mmCIF file of the N, C-alpha and C atoms, coordinates in Angstrom:
data_MODEL
# 
_entry.id   MODEL 
# 
loop_
_atom_site.group_PDB 
_atom_site.id 
_atom_site.type_symbol 
_atom_site.label_atom_id 
_atom_site.label_alt_id 
_atom_site.label_comp_id 
_atom_site.label_asym_id 
_atom_site.label_entity_id 
_atom_site.label_seq_id 
_atom_site.pdbx_PDB_ins_code 
_atom_site.Cartn_x 
_atom_site.Cartn_y 
_atom_site.Cartn_z 
_atom_site.occupancy 
_atom_site.B_iso_or_equiv 
_atom_site.pdbx_formal_charge 
_atom_site.auth_seq_id 
_atom_site.auth_comp_id 
_atom_site.auth_asym_id 
_atom_site.auth_atom_id 
_atom_site.pdbx_PDB_model_num 
ATOM 1   N N  . UNK A 1 1  ? 145.954 103.048 22.774  1.00 0.00 ? 1  UNK A N  1 
ATOM 2   C CA . UNK A 1 1  ? 146.802 102.350 22.072  1.00 0.00 ? 1  UNK A CA 1 
ATOM 3   C C  . UNK A 1 1  ? 146.279 101.992 20.837  1.00 0.00 ? 1  UNK A C  1 
ATOM 4   N N  . UNK A 1 2  ? 144.967 102.147 20.614  1.00 0.00 ? 2  UNK A N  1 
ATOM 5   C CA . UNK A 1 2  ? 143.929 101.714 19.463  1.00 0.00 ? 2  UNK A CA 1 
ATOM 6   C C  . UNK A 1 2  ? 144.137 103.032 18.836  1.00 0.00 ? 2  UNK A C  1 
ATOM 7   N N  . UNK A 1 3  ? 143.884 104.141 19.606  1.00 0.00 ? 3  UNK A N  1 
ATOM 8   C CA . UNK A 1 3  ? 143.949 105.315 18.502  1.00 0.00 ? 3  UNK A CA 1 
ATOM 9   C C  . UNK A 1 3  ? 145.252 105.705 17.944  1.00 0.00 ? 3  UNK A C  1 
ATOM 10  N N  . UNK A 1 4  ? 146.157 105.595 18.662  1.00 0.00 ? 4  UNK A N  1 
ATOM 11  C CA . UNK A 1 4  ? 147.986 105.495 18.429  1.00 0.00 ? 4  UNK A CA 1 
ATOM 12  C C  . UNK A 1 4  ? 147.852 105.112 16.842  1.00 0.00 ? 4  UNK A C  1 
ATOM 13  N N  . UNK A 1 5  ? 147.628 103.730 16.668  1.00 0.00 ? 5  UNK A N  1 
ATOM 14  C CA . UNK A 1 5  ? 147.723 102.977 16.224  1.00 0.00 ? 5  UNK A CA 1 
ATOM 15  C C  . UNK A 1 5  ? 147.305 103.289 14.677  1.00 0.00 ? 5  UNK A C  1 
ATOM 16  N N  . UNK A 1 6  ? 145.856 104.116 15.000  1.00 0.00 ? 6  UNK A N  1 
ATOM 17  C CA . UNK A 1 6  ? 145.125 104.412 13.806  1.00 0.00 ? 6  UNK A CA 1 
ATOM 18  C C  . UNK A 1 6  ? 145.462 105.644 13.212  1.00 0.00 ? 6  UNK A C  1 
ATOM 19  N N  . UNK A 1 7  ? 145.789 106.604 14.166  1.00 0.00 ? 7  UNK A N  1 
ATOM 20  C CA . UNK A 1 7  ? 146.696 107.878 13.667  1.00 0.00 ? 7  UNK A CA 1 
ATOM 21  C C  . UNK A 1 7  ? 148.171 107.202 12.777  1.00 0.00 ? 7  UNK A C  1 
ATOM 22  N N  . UNK A 1 8  ? 148.610 106.562 13.736  1.00 0.00 ? 8  UNK A N  1 
ATOM 23  C CA . UNK A 1 8  ? 149.938 106.369 12.647  1.00 0.00 ? 8  UNK A CA 1 
ATOM 24  C C  . UNK A 1 8  ? 149.572 106.002 11.334  1.00 0.00 ? 8  UNK A C  1 
ATOM 25  N N  . UNK A 1 9  ? 148.659 104.911 11.339  1.00 0.00 ? 9  UNK A N  1 
ATOM 26  C CA . UNK A 1 9  ? 148.335 104.263 9.960   1.00 0.00 ? 9  UNK A CA 1 
ATOM 27  C C  . UNK A 1 9  ? 147.538 105.498 8.838   1.00 0.00 ? 9  UNK A C  1 
ATOM 28  N N  . UNK A 1 10 ? 147.013 106.497 9.503   1.00 0.00 ? 10 UNK A N  1 
ATOM 29  C CA . UNK A 1 10 ? 146.754 107.643 8.620   1.00 0.00 ? 10 UNK A CA 1 
ATOM 30  C C  . UNK A 1 10 ? 147.918 108.583 8.389   1.00 0.00 ? 10 UNK A C  1 
ATOM 31  N N  . UNK A 1 11 ? 148.815 108.391 8.966   1.00 0.00 ? 11 UNK A N  1 
ATOM 32  C CA . UNK A 1 11 ? 150.188 109.503 8.623   1.00 0.00 ? 11 UNK A CA 1 
ATOM 33  C C  . UNK A 1 11 ? 150.821 108.772 7.640   1.00 0.00 ? 11 UNK A C  1 
ATOM 34  N N  . UNK A 1 12 ? 150.913 107.553 7.802   1.00 0.00 ? 12 UNK A N  1 
ATOM 35  C CA . UNK A 1 12 ? 151.542 106.564 6.908   1.00 0.00 ? 12 UNK A CA 1 
ATOM 36  C C  . UNK A 1 12 ? 151.100 106.492 5.559   1.00 0.00 ? 12 UNK A C  1 
ATOM 37  N N  . UNK A 1 13 ? 149.489 106.626 5.374   1.00 0.00 ? 13 UNK A N  1 
ATOM 38  C CA . UNK A 1 13 ? 149.032 106.981 4.349   1.00 0.00 ? 13 UNK A CA 1 
ATOM 39  C C  . UNK A 1 13 ? 149.008 108.046 3.864   1.00 0.00 ? 13 UNK A C  1 
ATOM 40  N N  . UNK A 1 14 ? 149.289 109.124 4.261   1.00 0.00 ? 14 UNK A N  1 
ATOM 41  C CA . UNK A 1 14 ? 149.412 110.539 3.618   1.00 0.00 ? 14 UNK A CA 1 
ATOM 42  C C  . UNK A 1 14 ? 150.630 110.445 3.093   1.00 0.00 ? 14 UNK A C  1 
ATOM 43  N N  . UNK A 1 15 ? 151.778 110.057 4.084   1.00 0.00 ? 15 UNK A N  1 
ATOM 44  C CA . UNK A 1 15 ? 153.051 109.731 3.242   1.00 0.00 ? 15 UNK A CA 1 
ATOM 45  C C  . UNK A 1 15 ? 153.009 109.099 1.904   1.00 0.00 ? 15 UNK A C  1 
ATOM 46  N N  . UNK A 1 16 ? 152.465 107.522 1.916   1.00 0.00 ? 16 UNK A N  1 
ATOM 47  C CA . UNK A 1 16 ? 152.200 106.984 0.593   1.00 0.00 ? 16 UNK A CA 1 
ATOM 48  C C  . UNK A 1 16 ? 151.630 107.919 -0.069  1.00 0.00 ? 16 UNK A C  1 
ATOM 49  N N  . UNK A 1 17 ? 150.817 108.528 -0.104  1.00 0.00 ? 17 UNK A N  1 
ATOM 50  C CA . UNK A 1 17 ? 150.406 109.223 -1.220  1.00 0.00 ? 17 UNK A CA 1 
ATOM 51  C C  . UNK A 1 17 ? 151.487 110.331 -1.705  1.00 0.00 ? 17 UNK A C  1 
ATOM 52  N N  . UNK A 1 18 ? 151.939 110.875 -0.656  1.00 0.00 ? 18 UNK A N  1 
ATOM 53  C CA . UNK A 1 18 ? 153.178 111.703 -1.477  1.00 0.00 ? 18 UNK A CA 1 
ATOM 54  C C  . UNK A 1 18 ? 153.786 111.160 -2.071  1.00 0.00 ? 18 UNK A C  1 
ATOM 55  N N  . UNK A 1 19 ? 154.413 110.045 -1.825  1.00 0.00 ? 19 UNK A N  1 
ATOM 56  C CA . UNK A 1 19 ? 155.532 109.416 -1.911  1.00 0.00 ? 19 UNK A CA 1 
ATOM 57  C C  . UNK A 1 19 ? 154.826 108.463 -3.807  1.00 0.00 ? 19 UNK A C  1 
ATOM 58  N N  . UNK A 1 20 ? 154.229 108.390 -3.750  1.00 0.00 ? 20 UNK A N  1 
ATOM 59  C CA . UNK A 1 20 ? 153.180 107.588 -4.957  1.00 0.00 ? 20 UNK A CA 1 
ATOM 60  C C  . UNK A 1 20 ? 153.238 108.793 -6.095  1.00 0.00 ? 20 UNK A C  1 
ATOM 61  N N  . UNK A 1 21 ? 152.570 109.951 -5.800  1.00 0.00 ? 21 UNK A N  1 
ATOM 62  C CA . UNK A 1 21 ? 152.300 111.020 -6.800  1.00 0.00 ? 21 UNK A CA 1 
ATOM 63  C C  . UNK A 1 21 ? 153.197 111.417 -7.670  1.00 0.00 ? 21 UNK A C  1 
ATOM 64  N N  . UNK A 1 22 ? 154.694 111.742 -7.359  1.00 0.00 ? 22 UNK A N  1 
ATOM 65  C CA . UNK A 1 22 ? 155.829 111.617 -8.407  1.00 0.00 ? 22 UNK A CA 1 
ATOM 66  C C  . UNK A 1 22 ? 156.151 110.869 -9.197  1.00 0.00 ? 22 UNK A C  1 
ATOM 67  N N  . UNK A 1 23 ? 156.190 109.178 -8.832  1.00 0.00 ? 23 UNK A N  1 
ATOM 68  C CA . UNK A 1 23 ? 156.446 108.369 -9.693  1.00 0.00 ? 23 UNK A CA 1 
ATOM 69  C C  . UNK A 1 23 ? 155.400 108.079 -11.156 1.00 0.00 ? 23 UNK A C  1 
ATOM 70  N N  . UNK A 1 24 ? 156.223 108.163 -12.036 1.00 0.00 ? 24 UNK A N  1 
ATOM 71  C CA . UNK A 1 24 ? 155.487 107.600 -13.749 1.00 0.00 ? 24 UNK A CA 1 
ATOM 72  C C  . UNK A 1 24 ? 154.911 106.646 -13.347 1.00 0.00 ? 24 UNK A C  1 
ATOM 73  N N  . UNK A 1 25 ? 153.762 106.518 -14.128 1.00 0.00 ? 25 UNK A N  1 
ATOM 74  C CA . UNK A 1 25 ? 153.212 105.063 -14.066 1.00 0.00 ? 25 UNK A CA 1 
ATOM 75  C C  . UNK A 1 25 ? 154.103 104.738 -15.470 1.00 0.00 ? 25 UNK A C  1 
ATOM 76  N N  . UNK A 1 26 ? 154.046 103.260 -15.291 1.00 0.00 ? 26 UNK A N  1 
ATOM 77  C CA . UNK A 1 26 ? 155.005 102.409 -16.565 1.00 0.00 ? 26 UNK A CA 1 
ATOM 78  C C  . UNK A 1 26 ? 153.822 102.614 -17.726 1.00 0.00 ? 26 UNK A C  1 
ATOM 79  N N  . UNK A 1 27 ? 152.685 102.705 -17.569 1.00 0.00 ? 27 UNK A N  1 
ATOM 80  C CA . UNK A 1 27 ? 151.694 102.721 -19.112 1.00 0.00 ? 27 UNK A CA 1 
ATOM 81  C C  . UNK A 1 27 ? 151.764 103.917 -19.580 1.00 0.00 ? 27 UNK A C  1 
ATOM 82  N N  . UNK A 1 28 ? 152.250 105.209 -18.894 1.00 0.00 ? 28 UNK A N  1 
ATOM 83  C CA . UNK A 1 28 ? 152.165 106.307 -19.685 1.00 0.00 ? 28 UNK A CA 1 
ATOM 84  C C  . UNK A 1 28 ? 153.568 106.645 -20.396 1.00 0.00 ? 28 UNK A C  1 
ATOM 85  N N  . UNK A 1 29 ? 153.029 106.770 -21.539 1.00 0.00 ? 29 UNK A N  1 
ATOM 86  C CA . UNK A 1 29 ? 154.221 106.982 -22.540 1.00 0.00 ? 29 UNK A CA 1 
ATOM 87  C C  . UNK A 1 29 ? 154.513 108.201 -23.440 1.00 0.00 ? 29 UNK A C  1 
ATOM 88  N N  . UNK A 1 30 ? 153.779 109.209 -23.268 1.00 0.00 ? 30 UNK A N  1 
ATOM 89  C CA . UNK A 1 30 ? 153.642 110.521 -23.925 1.00 0.00 ? 30 UNK A CA 1 
ATOM 90  C C  . UNK A 1 30 ? 153.594 111.751 -22.721 1.00 0.00 ? 30 UNK A C  1 
ATOM 91  N N  . UNK A 1 31 ? 153.642 112.848 -23.563 1.00 0.00 ? 31 UNK A N  1 
ATOM 92  C CA . UNK A 1 31 ? 153.257 114.193 -23.013 1.00 0.00 ? 31 UNK A CA 1 
ATOM 93  C C  . UNK A 1 31 ? 154.155 114.759 -22.245 1.00 0.00 ? 31 UNK A C  1 
ATOM 94  N N  . UNK A 1 32 ? 154.168 115.630 -20.950 1.00 0.00 ? 32 UNK A N  1 
ATOM 95  C CA . UNK A 1 32 ? 155.225 116.613 -20.617 1.00 0.00 ? 32 UNK A CA 1 
ATOM 96  C C  . UNK A 1 32 ? 155.771 115.620 -19.405 1.00 0.00 ? 32 UNK A C  1 
ATOM 97  N N  . UNK A 1 33 ? 155.228 114.748 -18.666 1.00 0.00 ? 33 UNK A N  1 
ATOM 98  C CA . UNK A 1 33 ? 155.317 113.845 -17.821 1.00 0.00 ? 33 UNK A CA 1 
ATOM 99  C C  . UNK A 1 33 ? 156.670 112.623 -18.256 1.00 0.00 ? 33 UNK A C  1 
ATOM 100 N N  . UNK A 1 34 ? 155.900 112.177 -19.623 1.00 0.00 ? 34 UNK A N  1 
ATOM 101 C CA . UNK A 1 34 ? 157.146 111.141 -20.201 1.00 0.00 ? 34 UNK A CA 1 
ATOM 102 C C  . UNK A 1 34 ? 158.347 111.729 -20.453 1.00 0.00 ? 34 UNK A C  1 
ATOM 103 N N  . UNK A 1 35 ? 158.148 113.192 -20.926 1.00 0.00 ? 35 UNK A N  1 
ATOM 104 C CA . UNK A 1 35 ? 159.468 113.690 -21.648 1.00 0.00 ? 35 UNK A CA 1 
ATOM 105 C C  . UNK A 1 35 ? 160.105 114.213 -20.534 1.00 0.00 ? 35 UNK A C  1 
ATOM 106 N N  . UNK A 1 36 ? 159.738 114.553 -19.224 1.00 0.00 ? 36 UNK A N  1 
ATOM 107 C CA . UNK A 1 36 ? 160.513 114.950 -18.179 1.00 0.00 ? 36 UNK A CA 1 
ATOM 108 C C  . UNK A 1 36 ? 161.171 113.626 -17.341 1.00 0.00 ? 36 UNK A C  1 
ATOM 109 N N  . UNK A 1 37 ? 160.238 112.471 -17.517 1.00 0.00 ? 37 UNK A N  1 
ATOM 110 C CA . UNK A 1 37 ? 161.049 111.201 -17.114 1.00 0.00 ? 37 UNK A CA 1 
ATOM 111 C C  . UNK A 1 37 ? 161.824 111.062 -17.792 1.00 0.00 ? 37 UNK A C  1 
ATOM 112 N N  . UNK A 1 38 ? 162.168 110.959 -18.959 1.00 0.00 ? 38 UNK A N  1 
ATOM 113 C CA . UNK A 1 38 ? 163.203 110.623 -19.873 1.00 0.00 ? 38 UNK A CA 1 
ATOM 114 C C  . UNK A 1 38 ? 164.363 111.441 -19.791 1.00 0.00 ? 38 UNK A C  1 
ATOM 115 N N  . UNK A 1 39 ? 164.302 112.589 -19.473 1.00 0.00 ? 39 UNK A N  1 
ATOM 116 C CA . UNK A 1 39 ? 165.233 113.446 -19.229 1.00 0.00 ? 39 UNK A CA 1 
ATOM 117 C C  . UNK A 1 39 ? 165.898 112.692 -18.097 1.00 0.00 ? 39 UNK A C  1 
ATOM 118 N N  . UNK A 1 40 ? 165.219 112.719 -16.836 1.00 0.00 ? 40 UNK A N  1 
ATOM 119 C CA . UNK A 1 40 ? 165.625 112.298 -15.713 1.00 0.00 ? 40 UNK A CA 1 
ATOM 120 C C  . UNK A 1 40 ? 166.325 110.889 -15.732 1.00 0.00 ? 40 UNK A C  1 
ATOM 121 N N  . UNK A 1 41 ? 166.001 110.155 -16.533 1.00 0.00 ? 41 UNK A N  1 
ATOM 122 C CA . UNK A 1 41 ? 166.920 108.719 -16.830 1.00 0.00 ? 41 UNK A CA 1 
ATOM 123 C C  . UNK A 1 41 ? 168.065 109.116 -17.604 1.00 0.00 ? 41 UNK A C  1 
ATOM 124 N N  . UNK A 1 42 ? 168.085 110.137 -19.026 1.00 0.00 ? 42 UNK A N  1 
ATOM 125 C CA . UNK A 1 42 ? 169.377 110.292 -19.269 1.00 0.00 ? 42 UNK A CA 1 
ATOM 126 C C  . UNK A 1 42 ? 170.118 111.151 -18.512 1.00 0.00 ? 42 UNK A C  1 
ATOM 127 N N  . UNK A 1 43 ? 169.793 111.690 -17.703 1.00 0.00 ? 43 UNK A N  1 
ATOM 128 C CA . UNK A 1 43 ? 170.649 112.828 -16.818 1.00 0.00 ? 43 UNK A CA 1 
ATOM 129 C C  . UNK A 1 43 ? 171.295 111.869 -15.464 1.00 0.00 ? 43 UNK A C  1 
ATOM 130 N N  . UNK A 1 44 ? 170.641 110.440 -15.473 1.00 0.00 ? 44 UNK A N  1 
ATOM 131 C CA . UNK A 1 44 ? 170.933 109.972 -14.014 1.00 0.00 ? 44 UNK A CA 1 
ATOM 132 C C  . UNK A 1 44 ? 170.363 109.755 -12.809 1.00 0.00 ? 44 UNK A C  1 
ATOM 133 N N  . UNK A 1 45 ? 168.643 110.172 -13.161 1.00 0.00 ? 45 UNK A N  1 
ATOM 134 C CA . UNK A 1 45 ? 168.094 110.626 -12.053 1.00 0.00 ? 45 UNK A CA 1 
ATOM 135 C C  . UNK A 1 45 ? 167.494 109.013 -11.756 1.00 0.00 ? 45 UNK A C  1 
ATOM 136 N N  . UNK A 1 46 ? 167.856 107.922 -12.204 1.00 0.00 ? 46 UNK A N  1 
ATOM 137 C CA . UNK A 1 46 ? 166.949 106.730 -12.225 1.00 0.00 ? 46 UNK A CA 1 
ATOM 138 C C  . UNK A 1 46 ? 167.102 106.066 -10.665 1.00 0.00 ? 46 UNK A C  1 
ATOM 139 N N  . UNK A 1 47 ? 168.079 106.576 -10.073 1.00 0.00 ? 47 UNK A N  1 
ATOM 140 C CA . UNK A 1 47 ? 168.151 105.905 -8.420  1.00 0.00 ? 47 UNK A CA 1 
ATOM 141 C C  . UNK A 1 47 ? 167.126 106.386 -7.667  1.00 0.00 ? 47 UNK A C  1 
ATOM 142 N N  . UNK A 1 48 ? 166.513 107.592 -8.031  1.00 0.00 ? 48 UNK A N  1 
ATOM 143 C CA . UNK A 1 48 ? 165.435 108.498 -7.538  1.00 0.00 ? 48 UNK A CA 1 
ATOM 144 C C  . UNK A 1 48 ? 164.701 107.767 -7.253  1.00 0.00 ? 48 UNK A C  1 
ATOM 145 N N  . UNK A 1 49 ? 164.058 106.829 -8.776  1.00 0.00 ? 49 UNK A N  1 
ATOM 146 C CA . UNK A 1 49 ? 162.939 106.328 -8.613  1.00 0.00 ? 49 UNK A CA 1 
ATOM 147 C C  . UNK A 1 49 ? 163.126 105.054 -8.037  1.00 0.00 ? 49 UNK A C  1 
ATOM 148 N N  . UNK A 1 50 ? 164.294 104.244 -8.111  1.00 0.00 ? 50 UNK A N  1 
ATOM 149 C CA . UNK A 1 50 ? 164.486 103.132 -7.134  1.00 0.00 ? 50 UNK A CA 1 
ATOM 150 C C  . UNK A 1 50 ? 163.971 103.655 -5.492  1.00 0.00 ? 50 UNK A C  1 
ATOM 151 N N  . UNK A 1 51 ? 164.737 104.543 -4.954  1.00 0.00 ? 51 UNK A N  1 
ATOM 152 C CA . UNK A 1 51 ? 164.421 104.921 -3.843  1.00 0.00 ? 51 UNK A CA 1 
ATOM 153 C C  . UNK A 1 51 ? 163.029 105.035 -3.413  1.00 0.00 ? 51 UNK A C  1 
ATOM 154 N N  . UNK A 1 52 ? 162.052 105.924 -4.325  1.00 0.00 ? 52 UNK A N  1 
ATOM 155 C CA . UNK A 1 52 ? 160.646 106.166 -4.122  1.00 0.00 ? 52 UNK A CA 1 
ATOM 156 C C  . UNK A 1 52 ? 159.989 104.871 -4.346  1.00 0.00 ? 52 UNK A C  1 
ATOM 157 N N  . UNK A 1 53 ? 160.277 104.034 -4.955  1.00 0.00 ? 53 UNK A N  1 
ATOM 158 C CA . UNK A 1 53 ? 159.517 102.436 -5.198  1.00 0.00 ? 53 UNK A CA 1 
ATOM 159 C C  . UNK A 1 53 ? 159.685 101.801 -3.520  1.00 0.00 ? 53 UNK A C  1 
ATOM 160 N N  . UNK A 1 54 ? 161.449 101.858 -3.397  1.00 0.00 ? 54 UNK A N  1 
ATOM 161 C CA . UNK A 1 54 ? 161.555 101.304 -1.694  1.00 0.00 ? 54 UNK A CA 1 
ATOM 162 C C  . UNK A 1 54 ? 161.122 101.800 -0.994  1.00 0.00 ? 54 UNK A C  1 
ATOM 163 N N  . UNK A 1 55 ? 160.774 103.172 -0.719  1.00 0.00 ? 55 UNK A N  1 
ATOM 164 C CA . UNK A 1 55 ? 160.229 104.227 -0.026  1.00 0.00 ? 55 UNK A CA 1 
ATOM 165 C C  . UNK A 1 55 ? 158.632 103.303 0.110   1.00 0.00 ? 55 UNK A C  1 
ATOM 166 N N  . UNK A 1 56 ? 157.933 103.061 -1.204  1.00 0.00 ? 56 UNK A N  1 
ATOM 167 C CA . UNK A 1 56 ? 156.212 102.845 -1.344  1.00 0.00 ? 56 UNK A CA 1 
ATOM 168 C C  . UNK A 1 56 ? 156.086 101.558 -0.443  1.00 0.00 ? 56 UNK A C  1 
ATOM 169 N N  . UNK A 1 57 ? 157.496 100.505 -0.869  1.00 0.00 ? 57 UNK A N  1 
ATOM 170 C CA . UNK A 1 57 ? 156.750 99.008  -0.464  1.00 0.00 ? 57 UNK A CA 1 
ATOM 171 C C  . UNK A 1 57 ? 157.207 99.222  1.048   1.00 0.00 ? 57 UNK A C  1 
ATOM 172 N N  . UNK A 1 58 ? 158.068 99.781  1.567   1.00 0.00 ? 58 UNK A N  1 
ATOM 173 C CA . UNK A 1 58 ? 158.197 100.247 3.200   1.00 0.00 ? 58 UNK A CA 1 
ATOM 174 C C  . UNK A 1 58 ? 157.014 100.499 3.664   1.00 0.00 ? 58 UNK A C  1 
ATOM 175 N N  . UNK A 1 59 ? 156.395 101.669 2.628   1.00 0.00 ? 59 UNK A N  1 
ATOM 176 C CA . UNK A 1 59 ? 154.955 102.259 3.576   1.00 0.00 ? 59 UNK A CA 1 
ATOM 177 C C  . UNK A 1 59 ? 153.793 101.472 3.487   1.00 0.00 ? 59 UNK A C  1 
ATOM 178 N N  . UNK A 1 60 ? 153.882 100.703 2.423   1.00 0.00 ? 60 UNK A N  1 
ATOM 179 C CA . UNK A 1 60 ? 152.727 99.771  2.012   1.00 0.00 ? 60 UNK A CA 1 
ATOM 180 C C  . UNK A 1 60 ? 152.677 98.378  3.126   1.00 0.00 ? 60 UNK A C  1 
ATOM 181 N N  . UNK A 1 61 ? 154.030 98.089  3.401   1.00 0.00 ? 61 UNK A N  1 
ATOM 182 C CA . UNK A 1 61 ? 154.208 97.211  4.516   1.00 0.00 ? 61 UNK A CA 1 
ATOM 183 C C  . UNK A 1 61 ? 154.220 97.492  5.945   1.00 0.00 ? 61 UNK A C  1 
ATOM 184 N N  . UNK A 1 62 ? 154.293 98.567  6.369   1.00 0.00 ? 62 UNK A N  1 
ATOM 185 C CA . UNK A 1 62 ? 154.121 99.337  7.349   1.00 0.00 ? 62 UNK A CA 1 
ATOM 186 C C  . UNK A 1 62 ? 152.640 99.653  7.871   1.00 0.00 ? 62 UNK A C  1 
ATOM 187 N N  . UNK A 1 63 ? 151.763 100.056 6.829   1.00 0.00 ? 63 UNK A N  1 
ATOM 188 C CA . UNK A 1 63 ? 150.399 99.982  7.089   1.00 0.00 ? 63 UNK A CA 1 
ATOM 189 C C  . UNK A 1 63 ? 149.746 98.629  7.170   1.00 0.00 ? 63 UNK A C  1 
ATOM 190 N N  . UNK A 1 64 ? 150.050 97.337  6.130   1.00 0.00 ? 64 UNK A N  1 
ATOM 191 C CA . UNK A 1 64 ? 149.685 96.568  6.657   1.00 0.00 ? 64 UNK A CA 1 
ATOM 192 C C  . UNK A 1 64 ? 150.060 95.413  7.675   1.00 0.00 ? 64 UNK A C  1 
ATOM 193 N N  . UNK A 1 65 ? 151.187 95.799  8.280   1.00 0.00 ? 65 UNK A N  1 
ATOM 194 C CA . UNK A 1 65 ? 151.187 95.559  9.689   1.00 0.00 ? 65 UNK A CA 1 
ATOM 195 C C  . UNK A 1 65 ? 150.509 96.006  10.665  1.00 0.00 ? 65 UNK A C  1 
ATOM 196 N N  . UNK A 1 66 ? 150.315 97.814  10.577  1.00 0.00 ? 66 UNK A N  1 
ATOM 197 C CA . UNK A 1 66 ? 149.735 98.009  11.635  1.00 0.00 ? 66 UNK A CA 1 
ATOM 198 C C  . UNK A 1 66 ? 148.279 97.934  11.609  1.00 0.00 ? 66 UNK A C  1 
ATOM 199 N N  . UNK A 1 67 ? 147.807 97.429  10.084  1.00 0.00 ? 67 UNK A N  1 
ATOM 200 C CA . UNK A 1 67 ? 146.332 97.197  10.292  1.00 0.00 ? 67 UNK A CA 1 
ATOM 201 C C  . UNK A 1 67 ? 146.227 95.846  11.075  1.00 0.00 ? 67 UNK A C  1 
ATOM 202 N N  . UNK A 1 68 ? 146.928 94.425  10.729  1.00 0.00 ? 68 UNK A N  1 
ATOM 203 C CA . UNK A 1 68 ? 146.643 93.564  11.655  1.00 0.00 ? 68 UNK A CA 1 
ATOM 204 C C  . UNK A 1 68 ? 147.174 93.758  12.940  1.00 0.00 ? 68 UNK A C  1 
ATOM 205 N N  . UNK A 1 69 ? 148.068 95.116  13.217  1.00 0.00 ? 69 UNK A N  1 
ATOM 206 C CA . UNK A 1 69 ? 148.389 94.909  14.719  1.00 0.00 ? 69 UNK A CA 1 
ATOM 207 C C  . UNK A 1 69 ? 146.684 95.672  15.741  1.00 0.00 ? 69 UNK A C  1 
ATOM 208 N N  . UNK A 1 70 ? 146.107 96.421  14.870  1.00 0.00 ? 70 UNK A N  1 
ATOM 209 C CA . UNK A 1 70 ? 144.934 97.211  14.811  1.00 0.00 ? 70 UNK A CA 1 
ATOM 210 C C  . UNK A 1 70 ? 143.648 96.342  14.920  1.00 0.00 ? 70 UNK A C  1 
ATOM 211 N N  . UNK A 1 71 ? 143.881 95.040  13.974  1.00 0.00 ? 71 UNK A N  1 
ATOM 212 C CA . UNK A 1 71 ? 142.753 93.761  14.679  1.00 0.00 ? 71 UNK A CA 1 
ATOM 213 C C  . UNK A 1 71 ? 142.910 93.130  15.652  1.00 0.00 ? 71 UNK A C  1 
ATOM 214 N N  . UNK A 1 72 ? 144.094 93.258  15.936  1.00 0.00 ? 72 UNK A N  1 
ATOM 215 C CA . UNK A 1 72 ? 144.643 91.987  17.160  1.00 0.00 ? 72 UNK A CA 1 
ATOM 216 C C  . UNK A 1 72 ? 144.019 92.929  18.763  1.00 0.00 ? 72 UNK A C  1 
ATOM 217 N N  . UNK A 1 73 ? 144.256 94.552  18.536  1.00 0.00 ? 73 UNK A N  1 
ATOM 218 C CA . UNK A 1 73 ? 144.062 95.071  19.766  1.00 0.00 ? 73 UNK A CA 1 
ATOM 219 C C  . UNK A 1 73 ? 142.677 95.447  19.906  1.00 0.00 ? 73 UNK A C  1 
ATOM 220 N N  . UNK A 1 74 ? 141.832 95.703  18.756  1.00 0.00 ? 74 UNK A N  1 
ATOM 221 C CA . UNK A 1 74 ? 140.328 95.571  18.577  1.00 0.00 ? 74 UNK A CA 1 
ATOM 222 C C  . UNK A 1 74 ? 139.652 94.735  19.471  1.00 0.00 ? 74 UNK A C  1 
# 
């Protein structure tokens, strides 16, 4: 059971990295990334950013709960 929980945490961690990478930082303002994000918001793709943020929070909460369960079973 412990090995399964650790493996699931590793999988969720990789998914969290994949979801976080395309998100634009709130502090970055220039460059190609900032221009692309501005174009996306102008074209109405802001909902994608909201979805990525919700997925990020869900994955973080899932990893936290799994970490608590891992500590309980250990």
